MIDOSE-1310 file (N, C-alpha, C; in nm, 2 decimals, decimal comma, always signed):
residues 245
mkif	+1,29/+0,83/+0,12/+1,17/+0,80/+0,19/+1,19/+0,82/+0,34; +1,10/+0,90/+0,40/+1,10/+0,93/+0,54/+0,98/+0,86/+0,61; +1,01/+0,77/+0,70/+0,91/+0,70/+0,78/+0,89/+0,77/+0,91; +0,77/+0,82/+0,93/+0,75/+0,90/+1,05/+0,67/+0,84/+1,16
adyh	+0,62/+0,72/+1,14/+0,53/+0,65/+1,24/+0,56/+0,50/+1,24; +0,54/+0,45/+1,36/+0,54/+0,30/+1,38/+0,41/+0,27/+1,45; +0,32/+0,20/+1,37/+0,19/+0,17/+1,42/+0,17/+0,03/+1,48; +0,28/-0,04/+1,49/+0,27/-0,18/+1,53/+0,39/-0,21/+1,63
thti	+0,37/-0,18/+1,76/+0,47/-0,22/+1,86/+0,40/-0,28/+1,98; +0,47/-0,37/+2,05/+0,42/-0,44/+2,16/+0,49/-0,41/+2,29; +0,42/-0,42/+2,40/+0,48/-0,39/+2,53/+0,46/-0,51/+2,63; +0,49/-0,49/+2,75/+0,47/-0,59/+2,86/+0,32/-0,61/+2,88
yshg	+0,23/-0,53/+2,83/+0,09/-0,56/+2,84/+0,05/-0,68/+2,76; +0,13/-0,73/+2,66/+0,11/-0,86/+2,60/+0,24/-0,94/+2,62; +0,32/-0,95/+2,51/+0,45/-1,03/+2,53/+0,57/-0,95/+2,48; +0,56/-0,82/+2,49/+0,67/-0,73/+2,46/+0,76/-0,73/+2,58
kgti	+0,88/-0,68/+2,56/+0,98/-0,67/+2,67/+1,00/-0,54/+2,73; +0,93/-0,44/+2,68/+0,94/-0,30/+2,74/+0,81/-0,24/+2,78; +0,81/-0,13/+2,85/+0,69/-0,06/+2,89/+0,65/+0,03/+2,78; +0,53/+0,09/+2,79/+0,48/+0,19/+2,69/+0,59/+0,30/+2,68
ednv	+0,63/+0,35/+2,80/+0,73/+0,46/+2,80/+0,86/+0,42/+2,73; +0,90/+0,30/+2,75/+1,02/+0,25/+2,68/+1,01/+0,26/+2,53; +0,89/+0,22/+2,48/+0,87/+0,22/+2,34/+0,86/+0,37/+2,29; +0,80/+0,45/+2,37/+0,79/+0,59/+2,33/+0,93/+0,66/+2,32
ksai	+1,01/+0,63/+2,42/+1,15/+0,69/+2,42/+1,23/+0,64/+2,30; +1,21/+0,51/+2,27/+1,28/+0,46/+2,16/+1,24/+0,52/+2,03; +1,11/+0,54/+2,01/+1,05/+0,60/+1,89/+1,10/+0,75/+1,88; +1,11/+0,82/+1,99/+1,17/+0,96/+1,98/+1,31/+0,95/+1,94
skgl	+1,39/+0,86/+1,99/+1,53/+0,85/+1,96/+1,55/+0,82/+1,81; +1,45/+0,75/+1,75/+1,46/+0,72/+1,61/+1,40/+0,83/+1,52; +1,36/+0,94/+1,58/+1,30/+1,05/+1,50/+1,16/+1,03/+1,45; +1,09/+0,94/+1,52/+0,95/+0,92/+1,48/+0,86/+1,03/+1,54
sria	+0,75/+1,07/+1,48/+0,66/+1,16/+1,53/+0,53/+1,10/+1,58; +0,51/+0,97/+1,55/+0,39/+0,90/+1,60/+0,43/+0,76/+1,63; +0,36/+0,70/+1,73/+0,38/+0,56/+1,77/+0,25/+0,51/+1,82; +0,22/+0,38/+1,78/+0,10/+0,31/+1,84/+0,14/+0,19/+1,92
icdh	+0,08/+0,18/+2,03/+0,10/+0,06/+2,11/-0,01/-0,04/+2,07; +0,03/-0,15/+2,01/-0,07/-0,24/+1,95/-0,04/-0,38/+2,01; -0,07/-0,40/+2,14/-0,06/-0,53/+2,20/-0,17/-0,62/+2,15; -0,14/-0,75/+2,17/-0,23/-0,86/+2,12/-0,36/-0,85/+2,19
gpgh	-0,47/-0,88/+2,11/-0,60/-0,88/+2,16/-0,61/-0,99/+2,27; -0,72/-0,99/+2,35/-0,73/-1,08/+2,46/-0,75/-1,23/+2,42; -0,78/-1,25/+2,30/-0,80/-1,39/+2,25/-0,67/-1,47/+2,23; -0,56/-1,40/+2,23/-0,43/-1,46/+2,21/-0,39/-1,53/+2,34
igfg	-0,39/-1,67/+2,34/-0,36/-1,74/+2,46/-0,22/-1,72/+2,52; -0,22/-1,67/+2,65/-0,09/-1,65/+2,71/-0,03/-1,52/+2,68; -0,06/-1,45/+2,57/+0,00/-1,33/+2,53/-0,10/-1,21/+2,52; -0,22/-1,24/+2,52/-0,32/-1,13/+2,50/-0,33/-1,04/+2,61
ldks	-0,36/-0,91/+2,58/-0,38/-0,81/+2,68/-0,50/-0,84/+2,77; -0,49/-0,80/+2,90/-0,59/-0,82/+3,00/-0,69/-0,70/+2,98; -0,82/-0,74/+2,95/-0,92/-0,64/+2,93/-0,93/-0,54/+3,05; -0,90/-0,59/+3,17/-0,92/-0,51/+3,29/-0,81/-0,40/+3,29
klkq	-0,70/-0,42/+3,21/-0,59/-0,32/+3,21/-0,60/-0,21/+3,11; -0,71/-0,22/+3,03/-0,73/-0,11/+2,93/-0,74/+0,03/+2,98; -0,81/+0,04/+3,09/-0,83/+0,18/+3,15/-0,69/+0,23/+3,19; -0,61/+0,14/+3,25/-0,47/+0,18/+3,29/-0,39/+0,22/+3,17
mrke	-0,39/+0,14/+3,07/-0,32/+0,17/+2,95/-0,36/+0,30/+2,89; -0,49/+0,33/+2,88/-0,54/+0,45/+2,83/-0,49/+0,57/+2,91; -0,49/+0,55/+3,04/-0,44/+0,66/+3,13/-0,29/+0,69/+3,11; -0,21/+0,58/+3,10/-0,07/+0,60/+3,08/-0,04/+0,67/+2,95
idey	-0,11/+0,63/+2,84/-0,09/+0,70/+2,71/-0,13/+0,84/+2,72; -0,24/+0,87/+2,78/-0,28/+1,01/+2,79/-0,18/+1,10/+2,86; -0,12/+1,04/+2,97/-0,02/+1,11/+3,05/+0,11/+1,13/+2,97; +0,15/+1,03/+2,89/+0,27/+1,04/+2,81/+0,25/+1,14/+2,70
nkky	+0,13/+1,15/+2,65/+0,11/+1,25/+2,54/+0,13/+1,39/+2,59; +0,11/+1,41/+2,72/+0,13/+1,54/+2,78/+0,28/+1,56/+2,81; +0,34/+1,45/+2,85/+0,48/+1,45/+2,89/+0,58/+1,47/+2,77; +0,55/+1,40/+2,66/+0,63/+1,39/+2,54/+0,56/+1,47/+2,43
qeie	+0,59/+1,60/+2,42/+0,52/+1,68/+2,33/+0,57/+1,66/+2,18; +0,68/+1,60/+2,17/+0,74/+1,58/+2,04/+0,69/+1,46/+1,96; +0,60/+1,38/+2,02/+0,55/+1,26/+1,96/+0,40/+1,24/+2,00; +0,33/+1,19/+1,90/+0,19/+1,15/+1,93/+0,18/+1,00/+1,96
illg	+0,12/+0,97/+2,07/+0,11/+0,83/+2,11/-0,03/+0,78/+2,10; -0,05/+0,67/+2,03/-0,18/+0,61/+2,01/-0,20/+0,48/+2,09; -0,31/+0,45/+2,14/-0,34/+0,32/+2,20/-0,42/+0,24/+2,09; -0,35/+0,13/+2,06/-0,41/+0,04/+1,96/-0,42/-0,10/+2,01
vesn	-0,45/-0,19/+1,91/-0,46/-0,33/+1,95/-0,43/-0,41/+1,82; -0,36/-0,53/+1,83/-0,35/-0,62/+1,73/-0,45/-0,73/+1,76; -0,57/-0,71/+1,71/-0,68/-0,80/+1,74/-0,67/-0,92/+1,65; -0,75/-1,03/+1,69/-0,74/-1,16/+1,63/-0,87/-1,20/+1,57
ivsy	-0,87/-1,26/+1,45/-0,99/-1,32/+1,39/-1,02/-1,44/+1,47; -1,15/-1,45/+1,52/-1,19/-1,56/+1,60/-1,31/-1,64/+1,54; -1,34/-1,61/+1,42/-1,44/-1,69/+1,35/-1,44/-1,66/+1,20; -1,49/-1,76/+1,12/-1,49/-1,74/+0,98/-1,61/-1,65/+0,93
ngdi	-1,68/-1,60/+1,03/-1,78/-1,49/+1,01/-1,72/-1,35/+1,02; -1,59/-1,35/+1,05/-1,52/-1,22/+1,06/-1,53/-1,16/+1,20; -1,56/-1,24/+1,30/-1,56/-1,18/+1,44/-1,42/-1,17/+1,49; -1,39/-1,07/+1,57/-1,26/-1,05/+1,63/-1,28/-1,05/+1,78
didd	-1,16/-1,05/+1,85/-1,16/-1,08/+2,00/-1,17/-0,95/+2,08; -1,23/-0,84/+2,03/-1,26/-0,73/+2,11/-1,41/-0,69/+2,09; -1,47/-0,64/+2,20/-1,61/-0,61/+2,20/-1,63/-0,46/+2,18; -1,75/-0,41/+2,18/-1,78/-0,27/+2,16/-1,73/-0,18/+2,27
emin	-1,73/-0,23/+2,39/-1,68/-0,16/+2,51/-1,53/-0,14/+2,49; -1,45/-0,24/+2,45/-1,31/-0,23/+2,43/-1,27/-0,13/+2,32; -1,35/-0,14/+2,21/-1,32/-0,06/+2,09/-1,32/+0,09/+2,13; -1,40/+0,13/+2,22/-1,40/+0,27/+2,26/-1,27/+0,32/+2,32
yfdi	-1,18/+0,23/+2,36/-1,05/+0,27/+2,42/-0,95/+0,30/+2,31; -0,97/+0,24/+2,20/-0,86/+0,24/+2,10/-0,86/+0,35/+2,00; -0,74/+0,40/+1,96/-0,72/+0,50/+1,86/-0,70/+0,43/+1,72; -0,65/+0,31/+1,73/-0,62/+0,24/+1,60/-0,64/+0,09/+1,63
iavg	-0,70/+0,02/+1,52/-0,73/-0,12/+1,54/-0,67/-0,19/+1,42; -0,58/-0,29/+1,45/-0,52/-0,38/+1,35/-0,58/-0,52/+1,37; -0,59/-0,59/+1,27/-0,65/-0,73/+1,28/-0,57/-0,83/+1,19; -0,56/-0,95/+1,24/-0,49/-1,05/+1,17/-0,52/-1,19/+1,22
fhyg	-0,46/-1,29/+1,15/-0,47/-1,43/+1,20/-0,35/-1,46/+1,29; -0,37/-1,53/+1,39/-0,26/-1,58/+1,48/-0,29/-1,72/+1,52; -0,18/-1,81/+1,53/-0,20/-1,95/+1,57/-0,24/-1,96/+1,71; -0,20/-1,87/+1,80/-0,22/-1,89/+1,94/-0,36/-1,84/+1,98
vlmn	-0,46/-1,85/+1,89/-0,59/-1,81/+1,92/-0,69/-1,92/+1,89; -0,78/-1,95/+1,98/-0,89/-2,04/+1,96/-1,00/-1,97/+1,89; -1,06/-2,04/+1,79/-1,18/-1,98/+1,72/-1,30/-2,00/+1,81; -1,41/-1,94/+1,77/-1,53/-1,95/+1,85/-1,61/-2,08/+1,85
nikd	-1,58/-2,17/+1,76/-1,65/-2,29/+1,75/-1,56/-2,40/+1,69; -1,60/-2,53/+1,71/-1,52/-2,64/+1,67/-1,49/-2,64/+1,52; -1,59/-2,61/+1,44/-1,58/-2,62/+1,30/-1,47/-2,52/+1,25; -1,47/-2,40/+1,31/-1,37/-2,30/+1,26/-1,23/-2,34/+1,32
nyrv	-1,22/-2,40/+1,43/-1,09/-2,45/+1,48/-1,04/-2,55/+1,39; -1,13/-2,64/+1,34/-1,09/-2,75/+1,25/-1,03/-2,68/+1,12; -1,10/-2,58/+1,07/-1,05/-2,51/+0,95/-0,91/-2,45/+0,97; -0,90/-2,38/+1,08/-0,77/-2,31/+1,11/-0,66/-2,40/+1,13
filn	-0,67/-2,50/+1,22/-0,56/-2,58/+1,26/-0,54/-2,71/+1,18; -0,65/-2,76/+1,12/-0,63/-2,89/+1,04/-0,63/-2,86/+0,89; -0,74/-2,80/+0,84/-0,75/-2,78/+0,70/-0,64/-2,68/+0,64; -0,60/-2,58/+0,72/-0,50/-2,49/+0,68/-0,36/-2,56/+0,68
tfak	-0,34/-2,66/+0,76/-0,22/-2,74/+0,76/-0,21/-2,83/+0,64; -0,33/-2,89/+0,61/-0,33/-2,98/+0,49/-0,32/-2,89/+0,36; -0,36/-2,77/+0,37/-0,36/-2,68/+0,25/-0,22/-2,65/+0,21; -0,12/-2,67/+0,29/+0,02/-2,65/+0,25/+0,07/-2,76/+0,16
tfkg	+0,00/-2,87/+0,16/+0,04/-2,98/+0,07/-0,06/-3,01/-0,04; -0,19/-2,99/-0,02/-0,29/-3,02/-0,12/-0,35/-2,90/-0,19; -0,33/-2,89/-0,32/-0,37/-2,77/-0,39/-0,52/-2,74/-0,38; -0,60/-2,84/-0,39/-0,74/-2,82/-0,38/-0,79/-2,76/-0,25
inek	-0,73/-2,81/-0,14/-0,76/-2,76/-0,01/-0,71/-2,62/+0,01; -0,59/-2,60/-0,05/-0,52/-2,47/-0,04/-0,61/-2,36/-0,10; -0,67/-2,38/-0,21/-0,76/-2,28/-0,28/-0,88/-2,26/-0,20; -0,94/-2,37/-0,14/-1,06/-2,35/-0,06/-1,03/-2,27/+0,06
mkql	-0,92/-2,30/+0,13/-0,89/-2,23/+0,26/-0,84/-2,08/+0,23; -0,78/-2,06/+0,12/-0,73/-1,93/+0,08/-0,86/-1,84/+0,07; -0,96/-1,89/+0,01/-1,08/-1,81/-0,01/-1,15/-1,79/+0,12; -1,16/-1,89/+0,20/-1,23/-1,88/+0,33/-1,15/-1,78/+0,43
ntka	-1,02/-1,79/+0,43/-0,94/-1,70/+0,51/-0,95/-1,55/+0,47; -0,96/-1,54/+0,33/-0,97/-1,40/+0,28/-1,11/-1,35/+0,31; -1,21/-1,43/+0,30/-1,35/-1,39/+0,33/-1,36/-1,35/+0,47; -1,30/-1,42/+0,56/-1,31/-1,38/+0,71/-1,25/-1,24/+0,73
llma	-1,14/-1,21/+0,67/-1,08/-1,08/+0,68/-1,18/-0,97/+0,62; -1,23/-1,00/+0,51/-1,32/-0,90/+0,44/-1,45/-0,88/+0,52; -1,50/-0,99/+0,58/-1,62/-0,97/+0,67/-1,59/-0,89/+0,80; -1,47/-0,91/+0,85/-1,43/-0,83/+0,97/-1,42/-0,68/+0,93
mdky	-1,38/-0,65/+0,81/-1,37/-0,51/+0,77/-1,51/-0,45/+0,76; -1,61/-0,54/+0,73/-1,75/-0,49/+0,73/-1,81/-0,46/+0,87; -1,76/-0,54/+0,97/-1,81/-0,53/+1,10/-1,75/-0,43/+1,19; -1,62/-0,40/+1,17/-1,54/-0,33/+1,27/-1,46/-0,21/+1,20
pidf	-1,43/-0,11/+1,28/-1,35/+0,01/+1,22/-1,20/-0,03/+1,22; -1,17/-0,11/+1,13/-1,03/-0,16/+1,12/-0,94/-0,06/+1,04; -0,82/-0,04/+1,09/-0,73/+0,05/+1,02/-0,63/-0,02/+0,93; -0,58/-0,14/+0,97/-0,50/-0,22/+0,89/-0,50/-0,37/+0,92
ithp	-0,46/-0,45/+0,82/-0,45/-0,59/+0,84/-0,30/-0,63/+0,86; -0,28/-0,70/+0,97/-0,14/-0,73/+1,00/-0,09/-0,85/+0,92; +0,04/-0,83/+0,88/+0,11/-0,94/+0,80/+0,02/-1,03/+0,72; -0,06/-0,98/+0,63/-0,15/-1,07/+0,55/-0,07/-1,18/+0,48
gakl	-0,11/-1,31/+0,50/-0,04/-1,42/+0,44/+0,07/-1,48/+0,52; +0,10/-1,42/+0,63/+0,21/-1,47/+0,71/+0,17/-1,60/+0,79; +0,05/-1,60/+0,84/+0,00/-1,72/+0,92/-0,08/-1,81/+0,83; -0,19/-1,76/+0,78/-0,27/-1,83/+0,69/-0,28/-1,77/+0,55
dvdi	-0,28/-1,85/+0,45/-0,27/-1,80/+0,31/-0,40/-1,72/+0,28; -0,39/-1,62/+0,19/-0,50/-1,54/+0,15/-0,49/-1,51/+0,00; -0,60/-1,48/-0,06/-0,61/-1,44/-0,20/-0,58/-1,29/-0,20; -0,46/-1,25/-0,23/-0,42/-1,11/-0,21/-0,49/-1,02/-0,31
dlla	-0,54/-1,06/-0,42/-0,61/-0,98/-0,51/-0,75/-0,94/-0,45; -0,82/-1,04/-0,40/-0,95/-1,01/-0,34/-0,93/-0,93/-0,21; -0,83/-0,96/-0,13/-0,81/-0,89/-0,01/-0,78/-0,74/-0,04; -0,69/-0,72/-0,13/-0,65/-0,58/-0,17/-0,76/-0,50/-0,22
kgaa	-0,84/-0,56/-0,31/-0,96/-0,50/-0,36/-1,06/-0,46/-0,26; -1,09/-0,55/-0,16/-1,18/-0,52/-0,06/-1,13/-0,42/+0,04; -1,00/-0,43/+0,07/-0,93/-0,33/+0,16/-0,94/-0,19/+0,10; -0,91/-0,18/-0,03/-0,92/-0,05/-0,09/-1,06/+0,01/-0,08
ekkv	-1,16/-0,07/-0,10/-1,30/-0,02/-0,09/-1,33/+0,02/+0,05; -1,28/-0,05/+0,15/-1,31/-0,02/+0,29/-1,21/+0,08/+0,36; -1,11/+0,13/+0,28/-1,01/+0,22/+0,33/-0,92/+0,16/+0,44; -0,89/+0,03/+0,43/-0,81/-0,05/+0,52/-0,68/-0,07/+0,46
alei	-0,57/-0,04/+0,53/-0,43/-0,06/+0,48/-0,39/-0,21/+0,50; -0,29/-0,25/+0,42/-0,23/-0,38/+0,44/-0,08/-0,36/+0,49; -0,05/-0,43/+0,59/+0,08/-0,42/+0,65/+0,20/-0,49/+0,58; +0,31/-0,42/+0,56/+0,43/-0,48/+0,51/+0,52/-0,49/+0,64
nskh	+0,51/-0,61/+0,70/+0,57/-0,64/+0,83/+0,72/-0,67/+0,83; +0,80/-0,60/+0,90/+0,94/-0,63/+0,90/+0,98/-0,76/+0,97; +0,90/-0,80/+1,06/+0,94/-0,92/+1,14/+0,90/-1,05/+1,06; +0,79/-1,05/+1,00/+0,73/-1,18/+0,94/+0,76/-1,20/+0,79
ghlt	+0,81/-1,09/+0,72/+0,83/-1,11/+0,58/+0,71/-1,10/+0,49; +0,60/-1,05/+0,55/+0,48/-1,03/+0,47/+0,43/-0,89/+0,49; +0,38/-0,84/+0,39/+0,36/-0,89/+0,26/+0,49/-0,92/+0,19; +0,49/-1,02/+0,10/+0,60/-1,06/+0,02/+0,61/-0,96/-0,10
veni	+0,73/-0,95/-0,16/+0,74/-0,87/-0,28/+0,64/-0,90/-0,38; +0,62/-1,02/-0,41/+0,52/-1,06/-0,51/+0,38/-1,01/-0,48; +0,34/-1,03/-0,35/+0,21/-0,98/-0,31/+0,19/-0,83/-0,30; +0,30/-0,76/-0,27/+0,30/-0,62/-0,28/+0,27/-0,57/-0,42
kkaa	+0,33/-0,63/-0,51/+0,31/-0,60/-0,65/+0,17/-0,63/-0,69; +0,11/-0,74/-0,65/-0,03/-0,77/-0,68/-0,12/-0,67/-0,62; -0,10/-0,64/-0,49/-0,19/-0,56/-0,42/-0,19/-0,41/-0,47; -0,07/-0,37/-0,52/-0,05/-0,23/-0,56/-0,13/-0,20/-0,69
kydv	-0,18/-0,30/-0,75/-0,26/-0,28/-0,87/-0,40/-0,22/-0,83; -0,43/-0,23/-0,71/-0,56/-0,18/-0,66/-0,53/-0,05/-0,58; -0,64/+0,03/-0,56/-0,62/+0,16/-0,49/-0,61/+0,14/-0,34; -0,52/+0,05/-0,29/-0,51/+0,01/-0,15/-0,39/+0,08/-0,10
kfvl	-0,39/+0,12/+0,03/-0,28/+0,18/+0,10/-0,20/+0,07/+0,18; -0,08/+0,10/+0,21/+0,01/+0,01/+0,28/+0,06/+0,08/+0,41; +0,10/+0,00/+0,50/+0,16/+0,05/+0,62/+0,29/-0,03/+0,65; +0,40/+0,03/+0,69/+0,52/-0,04/+0,73/+0,51/-0,06/+0,88
gsda	+0,53/-0,19/+0,92/+0,53/-0,21/+1,07/+0,65/-0,28/+1,12; +0,70/-0,24/+1,23/+0,82/-0,30/+1,29/+0,78/-0,43/+1,36; +0,66/-0,44/+1,41/+0,61/-0,55/+1,49/+0,71/-0,57/+1,61; +0,76/-0,45/+1,66/+0,86/-0,46/+1,77/+0,81/-0,52/+1,89
hhps	+0,89/-0,62/+1,94/+0,86/-0,68/+2,07/+0,96/-0,64/+2,18; +1,05/-0,56/+2,14/+1,15/-0,50/+2,23/+1,17/-0,35/+2,19; +1,19/-0,27/+2,29/+1,20/-0,12/+2,26/+1,31/-0,09/+2,15; +1,41/-0,17/+2,15/+1,52/-0,14/+2,05/+1,48/-0,16/+1,91
rvgn	+1,37/-0,24/+1,89/+1,32/-0,27/+1,76/+1,22/-0,17/+1,71; +1,17/-0,09/+1,79/+1,08/+0,02/+1,75/+1,14/+0,10/+1,64; +1,06/+0,12/+1,53/+1,12/+0,20/+1,42/+1,21/+0,13/+1,33; +1,23/+0,00/+1,35/+1,31/-0,08/+1,26/+1,23/-0,14/+1,15
fdes	+1,25/-0,07/+1,03/+1,17/-0,11/+0,91/+1,26/-0,16/+0,80; +1,38/-0,20/+0,83/+1,48/-0,24/+0,73/+1,42/-0,35/+0,63; +1,36/-0,45/+0,69/+1,32/-0,56/+0,60/+1,20/-0,51/+0,52; +1,11/-0,43/+0,58/+1,00/-0,38/+0,50/+1,04/-0,29/+0,39
vkrv	+1,14/-0,21/+0,41/+1,19/-0,11/+0,31/+1,25/-0,19/+0,20; +1,32/-0,30/+0,23/+1,38/-0,38/+0,12/+1,28/-0,43/+0,02; +1,17/-0,47/+0,08/+1,06/-0,53/-0,01/+0,99/-0,41/-0,08; +0,97/-0,30/-0,02/+0,91/-0,18/-0,09/+1,00/-0,15/-0,21
iaan	+1,13/-0,14/-0,19/+1,22/-0,11/-0,30/+1,21/-0,22/-0,41; +1,22/-0,34/-0,37/+1,22/-0,45/-0,47/+1,09/-0,45/-0,55; +0,98/-0,42/-0,48/+0,85/-0,41/-0,55/+0,82/-0,28/-0,63; +0,91/-0,19/-0,61/+0,90/-0,06/-0,67/+0,77/+0,01/-0,63
ldvd	+0,74/+0,00/-0,51/+0,61/+0,06/-0,46/+0,62/+0,21/-0,44; +0,52/+0,28/-0,49/+0,52/+0,42/-0,48/+0,50/+0,46/-0,33; +0,59/+0,55/-0,28/+0,58/+0,59/-0,14/+0,45/+0,66/-0,11; +0,38/+0,72/-0,20/+0,26/+0,78/-0,18/+0,15/+0,69/-0,13
kiin	+0,17/+0,56/-0,16/+0,08/+0,45/-0,12/+0,10/+0,40/+0,02; +0,20/+0,45/+0,09/+0,24/+0,41/+0,23/+0,20/+0,52/+0,33; +0,11/+0,48/+0,42/+0,04/+0,58/+0,50/+0,14/+0,64/+0,61; +0,25/+0,57/+0,64/+0,34/+0,62/+0,75/+0,47/+0,66/+0,69
arkt	+0,47/+0,70/+0,56/+0,60/+0,74/+0,50/+0,57/+0,85/+0,40; +0,67/+0,93/+0,38/+0,66/+1,04/+0,28/+0,78/+1,05/+0,20; +0,77/+1,11/+0,08/+0,89/+1,12/+0,00/+0,98/+1,23/+0,05; +1,11/+1,21/+0,03/+1,21/+1,31/+0,07/+1,27/+1,37/-0,06
d	+1,33/+1,49/-0,05/+1,39/+1,55/-0,17/+1,52/+1,48/-0,20
């Protein structure tokens, strides 16, 4: 298996440790032909990208695409779910800047209303102990992601199940219909082997993500690959990998 792209890397524009160019150079050194800069959406408290910096980020990436002919550089975002109606923390104006959009749940994000904050921070905590609440929240969490797919041009869901539990069968089925990939994240351990096997029953695609927060971690898919092998996942279902002879 040859992995040719890393679509999930962070920089100093959120809480990564390197610049865009640092990540690009690291990707080139790893033999990648594509990289996406996917810093956290502005809703992430303390770590989210500054909306006013988007024009600067776009300019940098356009310049580096000219400078580094051996790699394609994409401007992306790891956006956050901010309501159980599927709203995310980027608006129409911001969307126009991005080449790729990833969406997921994160704890460092306040929802748009009190009720949804109660669901995220209180009910999802109780769900870890009480089966009845777990099933209810699993369905609500999944529905929020599915509704986001209906509202926005999402390319992939980041580490589904890592923060809040989801119904992987419903998510995979909906993602397949919407042509949205599910991430097998090297940093967070999700998708798990069990959930990869469940999701693979549907016509859904997967993406391997390093979730690199330091340039040295760009292109590091070791943990993702272990789970791909354990789940016996067909490489043809992975959008940033191809079979090798």
